[in-house]
Every structure is written in structure tokens, then in C-alpha cells.
C-alpha positions as CSV (number, residue, x, y, z in Angstrom):
1,X,-8.7,147.1,18.6
2,X,-8.6,149.1,15.4
3,X,-11.9,149.8,13.8
4,X,-14.9,152.1,13.8
5,X,-16.9,150.5,16.6
6,X,-16.4,148.6,19.9
7,X,-14.7,145.3,19.5
8,X,-17.4,143.3,21.1
9,X,-21.1,144.0,21.6
10,X,-22.4,141.7,24.3
11,X,-25.7,143.4,24.3
12,X,-27.7,140.5,25.7
13,X,-26.3,141.0,29.2
14,X,-26.2,143.7,31.8
15,X,-22.7,142.6,32.8
16,X,-21.5,143.5,29.3
17,X,-22.9,147.0,29.7
18,X,-21.0,147.4,32.9
19,X,-17.8,146.4,31.0
20,X,-18.4,149.3,28.6
21,X,-19.0,151.7,31.4
22,X,-22.8,151.9,31.3
23,X,-25.0,152.3,34.3
24,X,-27.8,149.9,34.7
25,X,-31.1,151.8,34.6
26,X,-33.8,151.2,37.2
27,X,-36.7,149.3,35.9
28,X,-40.2,150.1,37.0
29,X,-42.9,147.5,37.6
30,X,-45.4,149.4,35.4
31,X,-44.0,150.3,32.0
32,X,-44.3,153.9,30.8
33,X,-45.2,153.6,27.1
34,X,-44.1,157.1,26.2
35,X,-40.7,157.6,24.7
36,X,-37.9,157.6,27.2
37,X,-34.3,157.3,26.1
38,X,-32.3,155.7,28.8
39,X,-28.9,156.3,27.3
40,X,-27.3,158.2,24.5
41,X,-23.6,157.9,24.0
42,X,-21.3,158.8,21.1
43,X,-18.4,156.4,21.0
44,X,-15.0,158.0,21.3
45,X,-13.3,159.2,18.1
46,X,-10.3,157.2,19.2
47,X,-12.1,154.1,17.8
48,X,-12.1,155.5,14.3
49,X,-8.5,154.7,13.3
50,X,-9.5,152.0,10.9
51,X,-11.7,154.1,8.7
52,X,-10.8,155.3,5.2
53,X,-9.4,158.8,5.0
54,X,-11.2,159.3,1.6
55,X,-14.6,159.2,3.2
56,X,-16.1,160.9,6.3
57,X,-15.6,158.3,9.1
58,X,-18.5,156.6,10.8
59,X,-19.0,156.9,14.5
60,X,-21.0,154.4,16.6
61,X,-23.9,156.0,18.5
62,X,-25.9,154.2,21.1
63,X,-29.4,154.5,22.6
64,X,-31.3,152.4,25.1
65,X,-34.9,152.2,26.1
66,X,-37.2,150.5,28.6
67,X,-40.4,151.5,26.9
68,X,-40.9,148.7,24.3
69,X,-42.1,145.1,24.7
70,X,-41.4,145.1,28.5
71,X,-37.7,144.5,27.8
72,X,-34.4,146.3,27.3
73,X,-34.0,147.7,23.8
74,X,-30.6,148.8,22.6
75,X,-29.6,150.2,19.2
76,X,-26.1,151.0,17.9
77,X,-25.9,152.7,14.6
78,X,-22.7,153.8,12.7
79,X,-23.5,157.3,11.3
80,X,-21.5,160.2,9.8
81,X,-22.6,162.6,12.4
82,X,-24.7,163.0,15.5
83,X,-27.3,164.9,13.4
84,X,-27.6,161.9,11.1
85,X,-27.9,159.5,14.0
86,X,-30.7,161.6,15.6
87,X,-32.6,161.2,12.3
88,X,-32.2,157.4,12.5
89,X,-32.9,157.3,16.2
90,X,-36.2,159.2,15.7
91,X,-37.2,156.7,13.0
92,X,-36.3,153.8,15.2
93,X,-38.4,155.1,18.1
94,X,-41.4,155.6,15.8
95,X,-41.0,152.1,14.4
96,X,-40.6,150.5,17.8
97,X,-43.6,152.4,19.2
98,X,-45.8,151.3,16.3
99,X,-45.1,147.6,16.8
100,X,-45.2,147.8,20.6
101,X,-48.7,149.2,20.3
102,X,-49.9,146.7,17.6
103,X,-48.7,143.6,19.5
104,X,-49.7,144.7,23.0
105,X,-52.1,142.3,24.8
106,X,-52.6,144.5,27.9
107,X,-53.3,148.1,26.8
108,X,-55.5,150.0,24.4
109,X,-54.3,152.9,22.3
110,X,-56.3,155.6,20.5
111,X,-56.9,154.8,16.9
112,X,-55.1,151.4,17.1
113,X,-56.7,148.0,16.8
114,X,-54.1,145.7,18.4
115,X,-53.9,142.1,19.7
116,X,-55.8,143.2,22.8
117,X,-58.6,144.5,20.6
118,X,-58.8,141.1,18.8
119,X,-58.9,139.3,22.2
120,X,-61.6,141.7,23.5
121,X,-63.8,140.8,20.5
122,X,-63.4,137.1,20.8
123,X,-66.8,135.5,20.0
124,X,-68.2,138.9,19.1
125,X,-66.9,140.1,15.7
126,X,-63.9,140.2,13.4
127,X,-61.5,143.1,14.0
128,X,-60.0,145.1,11.2
129,X,-56.3,145.5,11.9
130,X,-53.1,146.8,10.4
131,X,-51.5,144.7,7.6
132,X,-48.5,144.2,9.8
133,X,-50.5,142.4,12.3
134,X,-52.0,140.2,9.6
135,X,-48.4,139.4,8.4
136,X,-47.3,138.6,11.9
137,X,-50.2,136.2,12.4
138,X,-49.8,134.5,9.1
139,X,-46.1,134.0,9.9
140,X,-47.1,132.6,13.2
141,X,-49.4,130.1,11.5
142,X,-46.5,129.0,9.2
143,X,-44.2,128.4,12.2
144,X,-47.0,126.7,14.1
145,X,-47.4,124.2,11.2
146,X,-43.7,123.8,10.6
147,X,-43.0,123.0,14.3
148,X,-46.1,120.8,14.8
149,X,-47.6,123.3,17.3
150,X,-44.4,123.7,19.4
151,X,-44.8,127.5,19.1
152,X,-48.4,128.6,19.3
153,X,-49.6,132.3,19.6
154,X,-53.1,131.1,20.3
155,X,-52.0,129.9,23.8
156,X,-53.2,133.1,25.4
157,X,-55.7,131.3,27.6
158,X,-53.0,129.2,29.2
159,X,-50.2,131.8,29.2
160,X,-52.4,134.3,31.0
161,X,-52.9,131.9,33.9
162,X,-49.2,131.4,34.2
163,X,-48.7,135.2,34.0
164,X,-51.1,135.8,36.8
165,X,-49.5,133.2,39.1
166,X,-46.0,134.5,38.3
167,X,-47.0,138.1,39.0
168,X,-48.6,137.1,42.3
169,X,-45.6,135.0,43.2
170,X,-43.2,137.8,42.6
171,X,-45.3,140.2,44.6
172,X,-45.5,137.8,47.5
173,X,-42.9,135.0,47.3
174,X,-44.0,133.4,50.6
175,X,-47.4,132.7,49.0
176,X,-46.2,131.7,45.6
177,X,-47.8,128.7,43.9
178,X,-48.2,127.1,40.6
179,X,-51.5,126.8,38.7
180,X,-53.7,123.7,39.2
181,X,-53.4,121.3,36.3
182,X,-57.1,121.0,35.9
183,X,-57.3,124.8,35.5
184,X,-54.6,124.6,32.8
185,X,-56.3,121.8,31.0
186,X,-59.6,123.6,30.8
187,X,-57.8,126.7,29.4
188,X,-56.0,124.5,26.9
189,X,-59.4,123.6,25.3
190,X,-59.3,127.1,23.9
191,X,-55.9,127.3,22.2
192,X,-56.5,125.7,18.8
193,X,-54.7,127.9,16.3
194,X,-56.8,126.3,13.5
195,X,-59.8,128.2,14.8
196,X,-58.1,131.6,14.3
197,X,-59.7,133.3,11.3
198,X,-57.3,135.5,9.4
199,X,-58.7,137.3,6.3
200,X,-55.9,139.1,4.5
201,X,-58.2,140.6,1.9
202,X,-60.4,142.2,4.5
203,X,-57.5,142.7,6.8
204,X,-59.5,141.2,9.7
205,X,-58.9,138.7,12.5
206,X,-61.6,136.8,14.4
207,X,-61.5,134.5,17.3
208,X,-64.8,132.5,17.2
209,X,-64.2,131.0,20.6
210,X,-65.0,133.7,23.2
211,X,-62.5,132.1,25.7
212,X,-59.7,132.1,23.2
213,X,-57.0,134.8,23.3
214,X,-53.8,135.5,21.4
215,X,-50.4,136.1,23.0
216,X,-47.7,136.9,20.4
217,X,-44.8,137.1,22.8
218,X,-43.0,134.2,21.1
219,X,-42.6,136.1,17.9
220,X,-43.4,139.7,18.3
221,X,-40.0,141.0,19.4
222,X,-38.3,139.1,16.6
223,X,-40.8,140.5,14.0
224,X,-40.3,144.0,15.4
225,X,-36.5,143.7,15.2
226,X,-36.7,142.5,11.6
227,X,-39.0,145.3,10.6
228,X,-36.8,147.9,12.4
229,X,-33.8,146.6,10.5
230,X,-35.6,146.8,7.2
231,X,-36.8,150.3,8.0
232,X,-33.4,151.6,8.9
233,X,-31.8,150.0,5.8
234,X,-34.4,151.8,3.6
235,X,-33.5,155.1,5.3
236,X,-29.8,154.6,4.5
237,X,-28.3,152.8,7.5
238,X,-25.5,150.4,6.4
239,X,-24.0,149.4,9.7
240,X,-25.9,148.8,12.9
241,X,-26.7,146.3,15.6
242,X,-30.2,146.1,17.2
243,X,-31.3,144.3,20.3
244,X,-34.8,143.8,21.7
245,X,-34.3,141.7,24.8
246,X,-32.8,138.4,23.6
247,X,-33.4,139.3,19.9
248,X,-30.3,140.7,18.2
249,X,-30.0,141.6,14.5
250,X,-27.2,143.2,12.6
251,X,-27.2,145.4,9.6
252,X,-24.0,144.9,7.5
253,X,-20.7,144.8,9.2
254,X,-18.9,147.1,11.6
255,X,-17.7,150.3,9.9
256,X,-14.2,148.8,9.3
257,X,-15.7,145.8,7.4
258,X,-15.3,143.2,10.1
259,X,-18.3,141.3,11.5
260,X,-20.2,142.4,14.5
261,X,-19.3,140.4,17.6
262,X,-22.2,139.5,19.8
263,X,-22.1,137.6,23.1
264,X,-24.3,134.6,23.7
265,X,-25.9,135.2,27.2
266,X,-24.8,132.9,30.0
267,X,-28.1,131.6,31.4
268,X,-26.5,131.0,34.8
269,X,-27.2,134.1,36.9
270,X,-24.9,133.0,39.7
271,X,-21.7,133.2,37.6
272,X,-19.5,136.2,36.9
273,X,-19.1,135.0,33.3
274,X,-21.7,137.1,31.5
275,X,-21.6,135.4,28.1
276,X,-20.6,131.9,27.0
277,X,-19.4,132.5,23.4
278,X,-18.9,135.3,21.0
279,X,-20.4,134.9,17.5
280,X,-19.7,136.9,14.3
281,X,-22.8,138.4,12.7
282,X,-23.1,140.1,9.3
283,X,-26.6,140.9,8.1
284,X,-27.8,138.1,10.4
285,X,-29.4,137.6,13.8
286,X,-29.1,135.8,17.1
287,X,-32.2,135.1,19.2
288,X,-32.1,133.4,22.6
289,X,-34.9,131.9,24.7
290,X,-33.9,131.1,28.3
291,X,-35.1,130.3,31.7
292,X,-33.3,133.4,33.2
293,X,-35.5,136.0,31.5
294,X,-38.9,135.7,33.3
295,X,-39.4,133.4,36.2
296,X,-40.5,133.0,39.8
297,X,-39.9,130.3,42.4
298,X,-42.2,128.0,44.3
299,X,-40.7,125.9,47.1
300,X,-37.2,126.5,45.7
301,X,-38.2,125.4,42.2
302,X,-37.9,127.9,39.4
303,X,-40.8,128.2,37.0
304,X,-39.9,130.2,33.9
305,X,-42.2,131.7,31.2
306,X,-41.7,129.3,28.3
307,X,-44.7,127.0,28.5
308,X,-44.7,123.7,26.6
309,X,-48.0,123.4,24.7
310,X,-48.1,119.7,25.3
311,X,-47.4,119.6,29.0
312,X,-48.8,123.1,29.8
313,X,-45.8,123.4,32.1
314,X,-42.4,125.2,31.8
315,X,-40.1,122.8,29.8
316,X,-37.0,122.2,32.0
317,X,-34.7,120.4,29.6
318,X,-32.6,123.4,28.8
319,X,-31.5,126.7,30.4
320,X,-31.4,128.4,27.0
321,X,-31.7,127.8,23.3
322,X,-30.1,130.2,20.8
323,X,-31.0,130.4,17.1
324,X,-28.8,131.9,14.4
325,X,-30.3,132.7,11.0
326,X,-31.0,135.7,8.7
327,X,-34.5,136.4,9.9
328,X,-35.1,137.5,13.5
329,X,-38.9,136.9,13.3
330,X,-38.3,133.3,12.3
331,X,-35.5,133.0,14.8
332,X,-37.7,134.2,17.6
333,X,-40.4,131.7,16.8
334,X,-37.9,128.9,16.4
335,X,-36.1,129.6,19.6
336,X,-39.3,129.0,21.5
337,X,-40.3,125.9,19.4
338,X,-36.9,124.2,19.7
339,X,-36.8,125.0,23.4
340,X,-40.0,122.9,23.6
341,X,-38.5,119.9,21.8
342,X,-36.4,117.2,23.4
343,X,-32.7,117.2,22.4
344,X,-32.8,114.6,19.6
345,X,-35.9,116.0,18.0
346,X,-34.6,119.6,18.3
347,X,-31.3,118.8,16.8
348,X,-32.9,116.9,13.9
349,X,-35.4,119.8,13.3
350,X,-32.6,122.4,13.2
351,X,-30.4,120.3,10.9
352,X,-33.4,120.0,8.5
353,X,-33.8,123.8,8.2
354,X,-31.9,125.8,5.6
355,X,-29.5,128.4,7.0
356,X,-30.5,127.8,10.7
357,X,-28.1,127.0,13.4
358,X,-28.6,126.5,17.2
359,X,-26.9,126.3,20.5
360,X,-28.5,124.4,23.5
361,X,-27.3,125.0,27.1
362,X,-28.4,122.4,29.6
363,X,-29.0,123.0,33.4
364,X,-25.7,121.2,34.2
365,X,-23.8,123.7,32.0
366,X,-23.1,121.3,29.1
367,X,-23.9,122.4,25.6
368,X,-25.0,121.0,22.3
369,X,-24.5,122.7,18.9
370,X,-25.9,122.2,15.4
371,X,-23.4,121.2,12.8
372,X,-22.8,124.7,11.5
373,X,-22.9,126.8,14.6
374,X,-19.1,126.6,15.2
375,X,-18.5,128.5,12.0
376,X,-20.0,131.6,13.5
377,X,-18.0,131.5,16.7
378,X,-15.2,134.0,17.2
379,X,-11.9,132.3,17.6
């Protein structure tokens, strides 16, 4: 295909990387939080035939990482030279590292008050934090209220129980089990977002309930992707596609002026078809929440990581929910919230939102789309 970048960027699937000649990196159980570039590739100059001769053509450069948010991060930036790309790449790494540290719930970092710091001080004292963390939590509150609690970053007490059982089940599948419902109900008494005290003026966060904890996993990657895109735009990037796990955001179009083409992940791991559809993105984003991302099995039943705040169990109505909009932070939160709604309620909710579209994939392979989703699909 003529143009300045690959014809399709199915960056939500390892199979798509194989199609582009990439080698899947090995993933360690314990993440190394230092910078570690997994891949750096300059796309062949043979793809530049669609660029204007009056300007220096743009070349697509790629980099991948395993260091951020316990997921695969991929960036593709169209730049005038490798030197220019290296400047953008360094800026991207600094930005990703910043948000990774701020939103971490497991580790401490020198000079950083993060989500773990807030949780460690529950019932003790307010914690002064970076304005970005205040912004994330205020956005989380807005989405909590908008979705009637279907996405709740104050669910840490419940999610940590599921996390422990999942890790133990993965380590020893023969002994895998699910949490006792009474244990989950007791933890659920400490997940009321209304109790979270956010003070924007003092830039502090306080959890008055000592058994409460935050887990921002439902929105953190989307927020980081959004801020990364904004940071790169401010630095001069006009054409890029960014992916943090299932969170994809595009900057502008491809260098030849056509939209970025991004694959919607097929949630069925047992099929050779790695993506279900291709959508066209131009300064917009695609975020998918699915059962295939983090799960373990107990007696042949799969238990994934998306926990419904009402049932305290993984919601098994869908295999995946994808959200299209122009804000990846919002899309990340909404993908979780809509995943936790029944089909009729979810469709009604999406249709009521301005500039939001969705695709639902059910366990039997059937699909449901919002009224405007088809317009984004590549023909």
C-alpha cells in the first residue's frame, strides 16, 4: 500500500506483531521498572512513496516496552529522522515512567507519593500528591457518578483479594480456588468512593477508613495514554499511534493523510484470527476490556480480572467490550463500566453519551454495536 506507514496497525494482538515480522519478547513474572526498550525498528523507506517531494518525508519508527503498567506498551511515531524520533522516544519514556510510578499500588519510589502511599496512610493522615494524581481521582469520581458506580477505583479491598487468589491459582493451578463470598462481602464494606477525601487546593488525598484502598487499574492506562499523546503533541509530533495494553490512541493521521487502521482484538485465544475488525482512527482512541487479558481457571471455569462492584464476581456476560471516543482516559473507564452492565443497559448508556461508540463481543462469538460504530470500521 502506498503511504508513509504500515497499512494496518493491529497493535492489540501478538499475532499482529508476528505478521509484521516482530518477535514476541519473553515476559518476566516480576516487572523490572527501569527503562528497557524491547524493540526499535525504522520502517523501510520503501513505504514512503506516498509522501510529498516538497517536504522531507516522514518515516515510521517503533519502540516497545514491558516496563510500564504491567502490560505491553508500543509507540509508533512518524518522524523526519531517527535523531528526531530518539528525542520523542526519550520524552515518551520519561512520561510513561512518571505515570507508572504515580499510579502504582505495589511499589514505593524515592521522592514519589503515589497510590500505594495513599493506601499505606489510610486511616492515618492525608497524603500530598502530584496534581496529576488529583486529576486522575477527580476524573474517576466523575465516571463513578456517571456510571452509577459501575467503575469504582475505591474497590481496592475487593480487587486485592481477587488478585491474591489469581496469583496463587496461576502459581499452582491444581490448588486454584475462588474467594469465599463472605470474605468478599466484608471487604466490600470498605469500597465507598464517597468516603475518599480529595482536596485539590491542598493537593491531598485521604482515606479515612483504614481498611479502604484504591486501585486505579480501570482508568490509569487510559489516563497515561492520553497524557502521553498530549505531551508528544506539545513536543511537535503530528502523526503517531500509541498503545498501552488494550488502550490505543492516535495522533493525527498516517503521514500520507489517511486514518490509522487499528485492529479490534479477537477475545477468543483459540482462534487463528487475531482481530475481529479494523477501525479507522484520526485523533481518537480505541480501548478494549476483555476476559482474555488477566484470568485464571478453577475447575475448568475461567475467572477474569474485571470484577462487578454489585456481584463482587467477574461479570461473564461478554468476552470483551471496546469503546471508541476521543479521550482514552474516559474510554478506559467506560470500557470497564459498560462491561459491568447488562446488554440493554449498556447499549442505552452508550447511545446517551456524546461521541462515544461501543462494540460488545459475547462468549458465543456474536456481537452488538452501538449505532455509530459501523462508521469507523474499515471497508
